[in-house]
C-alpha positions in Angstrom: 244.5 -39.2 75.8 241.3 -40.8 76.7 239.6 -43.8 75.2 236.0 -44.7 75.8 233.6 -47.2 74.2 229.9 -46.5 73.6 227.0 -48.7 72.7 225.3 -47.4 69.5 222.2 -48.9 68.1 220.8 -48.9 64.5 224.0 -49.5 62.6 223.6 -52.3 60.1 226.6 -52.2 57.8 229.9 -50.6 57.0 228.3 -47.5 55.5 226.5 -46.9 58.8 229.8 -47.1 60.6 231.3 -44.7 58.2 228.5 -42.1 58.9 229.1 -42.4 62.6 232.9 -42.2 62.2 232.5 -39.1 60.0 230.4 -37.2 62.6 232.5 -38.3 65.6 235.7 -37.1 63.8 234.2 -33.6 63.6 234.1 -33.4 67.4 237.0 -31.3 68.7 239.8 -33.3 70.2 238.8 -36.7 68.6 241.9 -38.5 67.3 240.5 -41.9 66.4 237.2 -43.7 66.0 236.8 -47.5 65.7 233.3 -48.9 64.9 232.2 -52.4 65.5 228.9 -52.6 63.6 228.2 -56.2 64.6 228.9 -55.5 68.3 227.0 -52.2 68.3 230.0 -50.5 69.7 232.1 -47.4 68.9 235.4 -46.7 70.5 236.5 -43.1 70.5 240.0 -41.8 71.4 240.4 -38.1 72.1 242.9 -35.6 73.4 240.5 -34.5 76.1 237.6 -36.0 78.1 234.5 -35.9 76.0 231.1 -35.2 77.4 228.4 -37.8 76.8 226.2 -35.0 75.3 228.9 -34.3 72.6 229.2 -37.9 71.6 225.4 -38.4 71.7 224.9 -35.4 69.5 227.4 -36.6 66.9 225.9 -40.1 66.8 222.4 -38.7 66.5 223.5 -36.4 63.7 224.7 -39.5 61.8 221.2 -41.0 62.3 221.8 -43.5 65.1 221.3 -43.8 68.9 223.9 -43.8 71.6 222.4 -46.1 74.3 225.2 -46.3 76.8 228.9 -46.2 77.8 230.7 -49.6 77.9 233.8 -48.4 79.9 
């Protein structure tokens, strides 16, 4: 299992977090997604190491921007 936190901009409410969660849960291997809208952070737990491009694509599909990796 791997857990990584990303900075995501553009989220303003719980619905925004829901859209991001929904798209990230579609990525193969993702087992959990925790969104902190106020902190502009998304923590993703997965069965395998995810590439930044995979995560970025899912976040962008939801309509937001991945701007960095926190840890």
